[in-house]
C-alpha positions as CSV (number, residue, x, y, z in Angstrom):
1,M,77.9,42.0,99.1
2,L,79.7,39.3,97.4
3,K,79.1,39.2,93.4
4,V,78.9,35.6,91.9
5,I,78.4,33.7,89.0
6,A,77.3,30.4,88.4
7,A,78.1,28.8,84.9
8,C,77.4,25.8,83.0
9,G,78.3,24.8,79.3
10,S,75.4,26.4,77.6
11,G,74.1,29.0,80.3
12,M,71.1,27.5,80.2
13,G,69.5,24.6,82.7
14,S,72.5,23.9,84.9
15,S,73.6,27.4,85.7
16,Q,69.9,28.2,86.7
17,I,69.8,25.4,88.8
18,I,73.2,26.3,90.8
19,K,72.0,29.8,90.8
20,M,68.8,28.8,92.7
21,K,70.7,26.3,95.3
22,L,73.4,29.2,96.0
23,E,70.7,31.4,97.0
24,K,69.1,28.9,99.5
25,V,72.5,28.1,100.7
26,F,73.5,31.6,101.2
27,K,70.3,32.8,102.9
28,K,70.9,29.8,105.1
29,L,74.3,31.0,105.9
30,G,73.6,34.5,106.0
31,I,76.0,35.5,102.9
32,E,74.8,38.5,101.1
33,A,75.4,38.1,97.5
34,T,74.1,38.9,94.0
35,I,74.1,35.6,91.7
36,F,74.1,35.7,88.1
37,H,74.3,32.8,85.8
38,T,75.6,32.3,82.2
39,N,77.5,30.2,79.9
40,I,81.2,29.1,80.5
41,G,82.4,31.1,77.9
42,D,80.9,34.6,79.3
43,A,81.8,33.3,82.7
44,K,85.7,32.8,81.7
45,S,85.6,36.4,80.1
46,Q,83.8,38.0,83.0
47,A,85.5,36.0,85.8
48,A,87.8,38.6,87.1
49,N,84.9,41.1,87.9
50,Y,83.4,38.4,90.3
51,D,84.2,37.2,93.9
52,V,83.1,33.9,93.3
53,V,82.4,31.6,90.3
54,V,80.5,28.4,90.8
55,C,80.5,25.5,88.0
56,S,81.0,22.0,87.5
57,E,84.0,20.3,88.7
58,S,84.8,19.5,85.0
59,L,84.8,23.3,84.1
60,V,87.4,24.5,87.0
61,G,90.0,24.2,84.8
62,T,88.6,26.9,82.4
63,F,89.3,29.6,85.2
64,A,92.9,28.5,86.0
65,N,94.1,32.1,84.6
66,V,91.4,34.3,86.5
67,G,93.6,35.4,89.2
68,K,93.8,35.0,93.3
69,K,91.1,37.6,93.7
70,T,88.3,35.4,92.1
71,K,87.5,32.0,94.4
72,I,86.7,29.0,91.8
73,I,84.3,26.5,93.3
74,G,83.8,23.5,91.7
75,L,80.7,20.9,92.0
76,K,80.2,17.1,91.7
77,N,76.5,17.3,92.3
78,L,75.3,20.3,91.2
79,L,71.9,19.5,93.1
80,S,73.4,18.9,96.3
81,E,72.8,21.8,98.9
82,K,75.1,19.8,101.4
83,E,78.0,19.6,98.8
84,I,77.5,23.5,98.0
85,T,77.1,24.4,101.6
86,E,80.3,22.5,102.6
87,K,82.3,24.1,99.6
88,V,81.3,27.4,100.4
89,E,81.9,27.5,103.9
90,A,85.5,25.9,102.8
91,A,85.8,28.8,100.5
92,Q,85.5,31.4,103.7
93,L,83.0,33.7,101.6
94,K,81.8,35.7,104.8
């Protein structure tokens, strides 16, 4: 089972939305995952403990030094299940 963290600036609204969208997309794709959401600072300090970090494209650079084990997925449109599906499939998470 994958450990996933959804991150946004404050850890409130946007990360919760990403989490809900990820749950829907993962279910559709048959990917088992535990998904957490938090702010960008906490996500950065914890990222190495997760398989995947999902955040806004503008925050991807925050995770530049996380390491190769953790995949970073940046989203342009946090509400787009189509974009999330495409990027999750491209990351080959299965």
